[in-house]
N, C-alpha and C positions, 0 to 999 in steps of 0.2 A: 264595495258593493253597498247599495243603499239599504238602510234598515227597513225591515218589513214588520216590525213589532208595533202593533196599533195601540196597545195598552201602555201605561206608564212604565218606563224602564225601572228595573230593580234598583234599589238604592244600596250601594256598596260602601257607603261612608263608614260604616262600622268596622271596615277592614283597613281603614287608613292607618291605624296604629301598627298593624302588621307590616304594611308597606314602609312605614317610618322605621320600623325595626330592621327591615331588610336594607334600607338605605344606610342605616347606622352600621350594619354588618359590612356592607360594601366599603364604607369609609374606613372601617377597621382593617379590612383587607388591604386597602390602598396603603395605609400606614404600615402594615406588616411588610409589604413589598418595599416601601421606602426605607424601612429599617433593616431590610435584608434578612428577614426572619427565615427560619428553616422551611423548606419547601412543603414537607407533609403538614406542617402547622397551617400554612396558607391554604393548602388543598382541602384540609378539614373544614376550614371556614368557608371556602367556596362551595363545598358540598352542602353545608348548612344553608347557605343562601339559596342554592338550587332547590333544595328540598322545600324550603319556605315558599319560594315562588311557584313550585309545582302544586303545593297544597292550596295556595290561593287560586291558582288556575282551575283546579278541580272544583272549588267552591263556586267560582264564577260560572263555570261551564254547567254545573248542576243547576244553578239558579237560572241560567239562560234556557236550559232545556225545560225546566218547570214553568217558565213564564212565556217568553217569546216563541219558542219552538212549539210548545203546547198550544198556544193561541193560534199559530199558523196552521197546525194540524186539525184544529177544530173548525177552521174556516172551510168554506165550500169552494174557495178559489184555488184551483190547481196550480196556478202561477205562483201564488204565495207559498204554497207547500214546496214546489220545486225550488224556489229561491232559498228557502231555509235549508233544504238538502244541500244545495250548492255552497251555501255559506258555511255549513259544518264541514263539508268536504274540503273546502279551501283552507279552513283552520288547520286541518291535519296535513295539508300539503306544505305548509310553511315550515 
């Protein structure tokens, strides 16, 4: 779906270190699997990665709601508002 946010997109660069940490954790998990580590140890690390990703997802969703979605709902254009609703609905269908 085409972006309908007219203002400048939020800057998420400050979250790149978090993403780099997740990448490092995934590389660690890969090594654990290659080293045939104990399953619960691997699962624990997978849960940590999942939690870190979920936390980042919440941050990005909140920023999207505060910026792009808020902008769309302050618009008088009903089509833009409906596109934002559809966009958010599609995010949760995935």
